[in-house]
N, C-alpha and C positions, 0 to 999 in steps of 0.2 A: 724481726719476723715479718715475712711478706704478708700482703693483704689476703692472698690465697691461703696461706698457712693459718692465719688468724681465723679465717672463715671456717676452715676444716676443724680447728680446735673448738670453735663455737658450736658447731652442729654435731660434734662427735657423739654425744649421748642423746641427740634429739630424735624423736620419732618422725615418721613421714608427715603426720598431721601438723606437728610443730614446725617442720620445714615449710609446709604450705602456708602457715601463718606468717612466717618470716618473709616469704615471697610477696604476700599481699601487703605487708607492711612496707617493703621496699618499693613496690609499685605506687603505693600511696604517697611516699616521700617524693618519688620522681614526678608524679603529677603535680604535687605542691610546688616543686622547684620550677616545673614548666610554667605553671600559672604565675609564679613570681617573676620569672624571666619575661613572659609576655607582657606583664604589667609594667615592668621596667622599660621594655622596648617601646611600649606605647607612651610612657612618660618621656622617654628620650626623644621620640618623634614630635611629641607636643612641644617639648622644649626647643627643638630645632625650628619648628614653625614660629614659636614666639621669638626666638633669636633672629630669624629672617625678617620677621615683621618689625622688630626693634631696629635692626640695621636699615630696613627700608625707610623707616620714619626719618632717619637722619641722613639718608642717601642724598647726594647732590642733585640727582634728577628731580627730586620733589621741590627743590628750590627754583627750578626753571620756570619762568613765567609762562602762562598758558600760550601767549602770543608766540614766544620763541619755540615752545614745544610744537606748535602747529607748523612753524616753518621747518623744523626738523622732520616732522612727518612728511611734509610736502617734498622735501629733498629725498626722503627715503622711498617715495612712491613716484614712479614715472608719471608725468602730467597726463600723458595720453594713454595711460594704462586702461585696457578695455575691461568692461564688466565681465566677470566670470564667477560662477558658483564654486569653482574648485577651491579646495582649502588652502592653496598657496597664494591666493590673491592678497597682495601686500596690505591693502586697506583692511580686509577682514582680519588678518593676522594681528595688525597693530591694535585693532579694536578689541582683541581678546586677551591682551596682556594683563590688564587689570581694570578695575572699575573706573579708576581715574582716566586712564587712556581711552577707555571705551566712551566715557562721557565727552572727552575732548574730541574724539573722532566723530562721534555722532553729531556734535555741534559745529562741525567744520564741513560745509557742503563742498568746498574745493577738493577734498580728498575723495569724493564720490562722483566727481564731474568728468571723469575720463570717458573715452568713447565707449558707447554701448554697442557691442558687436553681437548680433543675433546670428547664430549658426544652426545648422540642422543636426548638430551633435549634442545630445543630452547625456551627461555622465550616467553610467548604468545604475548607480546607487540613487539616482533622482528620478522622480516622475516629472512629466511636463508641468503638472500643477504646482509641484514643489519648486521647480525652476522658475515658474512665473511668479510665485510668491516671493522668492528671493530677489527677483528683478524688481518687483514692486517696492520692496523694502529699500533696495539700493537707490532707486529713483527718488524715493521719499527723502532719503538722507541728502541727496544732491540738490533738492529744492532750495531756493528758486532759480538756481543757475541754469544756463543753457547747456544742452547736451548734444554731442555729435552722435548720430545714429548710423549704423551700417548693417547691411544684411549680406552675409558672405558664407560660402560653403565651408565645411570642415575639410582642410587640406590633407589631413592625415587619414588615409583610407583604412588604417588599422583600427580606428575608433568607430564605435557603433554610431550609426546615423538613423534618422527617421525621415519620413516624408514631410515636405514643407507644409502640407495641409494639416499635419498633426500638431504643428507648433502654433496654431492660430491663437491659443490663449496667451502665448508669449508676445506675439505681435500685437495683440489687443492691449497689453500693458503699455507698449510703446506708443500706441495710438492715443492713449489717454493723456499723455503729456505732450501732444503734438505742438502745443503753443510754446514748449520749451526746446523744440528741436533747433539746434544751431546749424547742423548740416545733416543731409540724408544721402546715403549712397547705397547702391546695389552693385556688388562687385562681381566680375566675371569669375566662374562660368555659370552663374545662376540664370536660368531661363525665366524671364518675367512671367511667362505663362504658367510656370510651376508654382508661383505664389498662390496662397489660398484666395479663391475668388471673393470670399467675404472680406478679406483684408483689402484687396484692390478696389472693390466696389465702395468701401467705406472711406477711402482716402479723400475723395472730394468733399466729404461732409465735415472734415476736421480742419479748423483754422490752424495755420502755421505762421503765426504772426512774427516769429523771430527767425524763421528759416533764411539763412544767408547763402548756403551752398547746396547744390543738387547735382549728384553724379550718378548716372545710370550707365554702367560699363558693359552691360551685356548686349551685344549687337543681335539683331533679329534678321532672319532671312526675308521676312515680309514686314511691312510697316505695322508697328504695335503702338497703340496710344495708351498712355498712362496719365490720368488726371489727378490733380492735387487740389486741396482747399486754397483759401486765400494766402498768398505769399507776398505781402507788401514789402518785405526787406530782402527778397531774393535778388542777389547780384551776380553770383557765380554759378554757371551751368555747364555741365559736361554730359553730352549725350552720344551714345554709341550709334552705329549705323542703323537706320530704319526705326529708331525710337522717336516717337512723337509725343510732345508734352505741350498742351496749350498753356502759354504763359504771357505775362505782360512784358514783351520783349524790349520795350522802350527803356526799361529800368535795368536791364542786364549790362554789366560792365566787363564781365569775363566770360568768354564763350568758347567751348571746345566742341567741335562737331566732326563726324565722319560721314560725308554725304557726297552725292554727285554735285558738280559745280552749279548746275541750274537750281537745285534746291537751296544751296547756300546763297546764291545771288538773289533769289526771291525773298529769303528771310532777312537778309542784312539791312534792307531799307527801313525795317522796323526797329533796328538796334542802334539808335542814334547815340547812345551813351557808351558804346563799347570802348574800353581802354586796352583790353587784351583779347586777341583772337587767335585760336589754334585750330586749323582746319586740315583734316585728312581728306583729300579730294580724289574721288573715284569717277572714272568715265570721262566723256568728252563734253566740251562746251559747245552747245548747239548754236546756230545762227540766231535763234529766237532770243538768246540771252546776250548776244554780242553788244547790244546797245545799252545794257543796264549800267548806270553809273551809281557809284556808292559814295555818299558824302559822310565820311566818318572822321570828323574833325578832332575827336577826343582820343582816337586810337594811337597807342604808343608802342605796342608790341604786336607783330603779325607773324605767325608761324604757318607755313603752307607746306604740306606733305602731299606730293603728287604720286599716285601709284598706278601702275599698269601691268597687265599680265605679260606683255611682250614689248620690246623696245619700239617706240613710236616716234618716227621722225616727222610726222605730219602735223602733230598737235602742239603748237608752241604754248608753253605755260603762260607766257606773257599775255595771251588772249584773256586769261582769267585775271591776271594781275593788273591789266589795263583798266579794269572796271573800278579799281580802288582810287579814291581821291582822299589821301590821308596825309595832309601837310604836316601833322605833328608826329609822324612815325619816327621812333628812335631805335627800335630793335626789329630787324628783319631776319627771319630764319626760313630757308628754302631747302626742301629735300626733293630731288627730282628723280625718283626711282623709275627707270625705263623711259624717261623723257629726254630725248636726245637733242631736241632743237633749242638753241639759245639765240635769241634775237638781240644783238647788241644795240641797234638803234632804238628799239622799243623799250629795252630795259633802261637805257640812258634817258629816254623820255620819262620813264617812271621815276628815276632818280631826280630829275629836274623838278618834279612835283613833290619830292620828299627830301628836302635839303638837310633835315635834322637827324638823319640816321647816324647813330654812334656805335651800333653793334650790328655786324653782318655775319651770318652763319650760312654756309653752303654745304650741302651733303649730297652724295651720290649724283654728282653732276658731270656732264661731259664737256663742261666749259674749258676752253683752251687758255693758255697763259696770256695770249694777246687779248682775248675777250675779258679775262679777269683784270688785266691792266687797265682796260677801258672803264671797268667798274670802279677801280680804285681812283682813277683820275677824276671821277665825278663824286667823290665822297670826302669832302673837305673836313667834316666833323667826325669822321670815323675814329673810334678809340679802340675797338676790339674786333678782330677778324678770326673766324674759325672755319677751317676747311677740313672736311672729313670724307674720305673715299671719293675724292675727285681725282680722276686718273690721268688728266691731260694738262694740268696747270702748274705743277711744281717743277719749274725748270729755271734756266738762267734769265728768261724774259720776266718771270715773276720776281725773282730776287732783284733784278735790275730796276724794276718799277718801284721798289721800296727803298732802294739804296739812296742814302742822303749824301748830296754833294753840295758843298758851300758855293753860293753864288747862283745856284739853279733852284728855281721854285719847286719844292718837293710835293709829291702827292701824299695824301693822307697825313698831313703834318701833325695831327693829334694822336695818331696811332701809338698806343702804348702796350698793347698785348696782342699776341696771336697764338692760335692753337692749330698746328699743322699735323693732321692725322691722315697723311697721304704718302704715297710712294713717289719719289722723284721720277721724272720721265726722261731725264737727260741720259744720253748714251754714255757720256764720260762722267761717271758719278763723282770722281775725285774733283773735277772742275766744278760740278754743281756744289759739292760740299764747301769748296773754297769760296764760291760766290755767295752761298748762304751765310757763311761766317763773316764775310766782308760786309754784307748787308746789315747783319745784326750789329757788328762793331761800329758801323757808320751812324747808328742811332743810339749809341751807348756811351756814357761818360761816368766814370767813377766820381764819388763825391769830391775827391781832391782835384780832379780835372775840371769839374764844374766850377769850383771856386776860382780857377785861374782864367776862365773865359772872360773876355772883355764885354761880351753881351750874350744873352741867352741864345741858344741855338734855335733855328727856325723849325725844328721838329721836337716833339715830346721825347723824353727819355723812356726807354723800355721800363715797364713795371713787372710784367710777367710773360714768359715765353714757354710754350710746350711744343715739343716735336715728337711725334709718334702716336700709336705704335705702327711702324711700317714693316713691310717685308724686307726692305732694304736695311742692311747692317752698316751703320756708320763706322768709318775707319778710326784707327787709333789717333791719328793726327787731329781729326775733327774733335774727338772726345777730349783730347788734351787741351785744345783751345777752348772748348766749352767749360772745362774745369777752371781755366784762367779767368773766364768771364764770371763764373760763380765766385771765385776768390776776390774779384774786384767789386762784388756786391750785387751782381745781376741775378734776379730770380729766374732761372732757366732750368727746365727739366727735359732730358732727352731719353725717351724710352728706347733702349738699345740692347735687346737680348742677344746673348751670344749665338752666333750662327751654328 
């Protein structure tokens, strides 16, 4: 008999009130069953929690020594990861896994010592005060380590932003640890004048005992002065155009500036310890600065970028270069945008005073192959040559100047690497490609060939060569020969997109 038939048999002689009693009885049973099921589900979940805890107790991760766990954390977190309140910050997520990991993370300042990046974007779910409180906690966990500090705008315009004056409480948290600043940078395109006046005015009152690097990347249309507190360890300085910072220049070893030549020449006599100098030079060198001589005996790298609005044939860049007495110079980088004049005698004179140059880079120059050959003939220690966007020098004269022939004293005998990012100027490109290959082959010996030489060659063997990206498309024969050189062990790359 079906359950439906059994029910009909049961209630055949029942009154309506009796049926209502049966309904209430059934509802009571269902409620009892639901209660028992809920209790069982709760017991099941409790048992699952207990099972997970028991498994966790014997999990291999708990046997990892704290020191090793810290190293695992450091590998999982990018060293330079910037401070952020957002919930995907790796450090915050690691510290929320369990009480043990949180204890380890909070006791490891290295995990919190990444760059602190202050932006004008505050997540919509946070107030400025909450953001400042989170930053204060972050900085406390990183103590006593030094911290890189940067101020930069939010690059994603879809995100909500606020005025810089509204984030003063956040900037004040950074000021409170000024003695722990390792570096401080303000990145383009923030206008320094947009920073809260209260922050700018308080900067000189805070000691920055451990500040090593200062970078102010926002150029100003008019001179703007920004003062800092004591910076006894400051060594690396990068200032955009028209930014003025009173500093103890005699201690600076690494300097980047974008200024007129006169300003640079007036400043450099105070920079006796410079090792690295990178200057973007705007404007002309006036006669008043022509006699300024710079004694920079520690300088090893000099990068000069000359800019002009229109091509200028009257202003020789060597008038500026002449001022430098840098006998220890090893790396020279020149970019001559719209500077057409090249004075071979004066540059040769400069080379005679800088005999230790091992790297030479030339960009956007109108130098001819003959003038370049003269440069190479006075660079006996040169190891690396880089030419980029030099439109008049890549021809047979250039390749011939580097071609090694036994019995003839070679130029640049120590040259082992070049980067040629220029188009050849030869009218007969096939002839140029052949001369380029011959020059490369003249300074290359595979390992087996080196072993058979009765004496070492008079020139260094190539270590690394790069050619491109040109507008010129190198032919199939050229590329086949390059592949043979690769197969013999030479590290050479030719950027040669299909025409």
